[in-house]
C-alpha positions, 0 to 999 in steps of 0.5 A, a space after each residue: 534450476 539451470 541444471 534441471 533445464 540443461 538435462 530436460 531441455 534439448 539445445 534444439 528447443 532452447 530458441 523456443 524458450 528464448 523466443 517465448 520469454 522475449 514475448 513475455 517481456 514484450 507483453 509485460 512492457 506493453 501494459 500498465 505496470 502494477 501499482 506496488 506499494 501505492 507510491 511508497 519507496 519500498 514499492 518502487 524499489 520492488 517494482 524496479 527489482 522485478 527487472 532482475 528476475 525478468 532479465 535473469 530468466 532471459 539470460 538463462 533461456 539464452 544459455 539453453 541455446 549454447 553448445 554443450 559439453 558433457 551435458 552442460 553449457 560451454 561457458 567460454 568467456 566469448 560465449 558468455 560475452 555474446 549472451 550478455 551483449 544479446 541480453 543487453 541489446 534486448 534490454 535497450 530495445 525493451 526500454 525503447 519500446 516503453 518510450 512509445 507505450 502509454 503509462 511507461 517510461 524508458 530508463 537507463 537505470 532499468 538497463 543497469 538492473 537488467 545488465 546486472 541480472 544478466 551478469 549474475 546469471 552468466 556467472 552462476 551458469 559458469 560456476 554451477 556446472 561444467 569445467 568451471 564448477 565451484 560451489 563456493 563461487 556459485 554461492 558467492 555469485 548468488 549472494 553478491 548478485 542479489 545485493 547488486 540487483 537490489 542496489 541497482 533497483 535502489 539506483 533506479 528508484 532514487 537517482 532519477 529523483 535527483 535529476 528529474 530534468 533527465 527523463 532518460 534516467 
């Protein structure tokens, strides 16, 4: 997906994709969340897991804005750290927004899932092309990334139940 986007989307259009996806996230955070699983743990895990693709796509859109070398995003560590910090800040803004939205609650655990997804996507972008390309590292990143995001969704589902007095969990 990233390779296709890098070829098809000129860097100048990257900010438009980024702004559009920020709008999608803002809108999704403004409406009542879907009732997945009717109160079952699996539905709650799935609902929390949806943060991963949401913020993974945001990270990918941000990578479209990076300078390119030989048709691929330049993935120097400082550039990836900058993208990560920008996504993390927006994850926090999104949770703050939910604090003022009916039927929504802010959660540090959701930010954890968002940050994990961003990290996985940034590593995947690094290993999918350019000078750091490595099929083996890309495959491991995807496999471990999926497991890490699932673990974060489980944390977001079950940890707040351990400390209900900590509403920010």
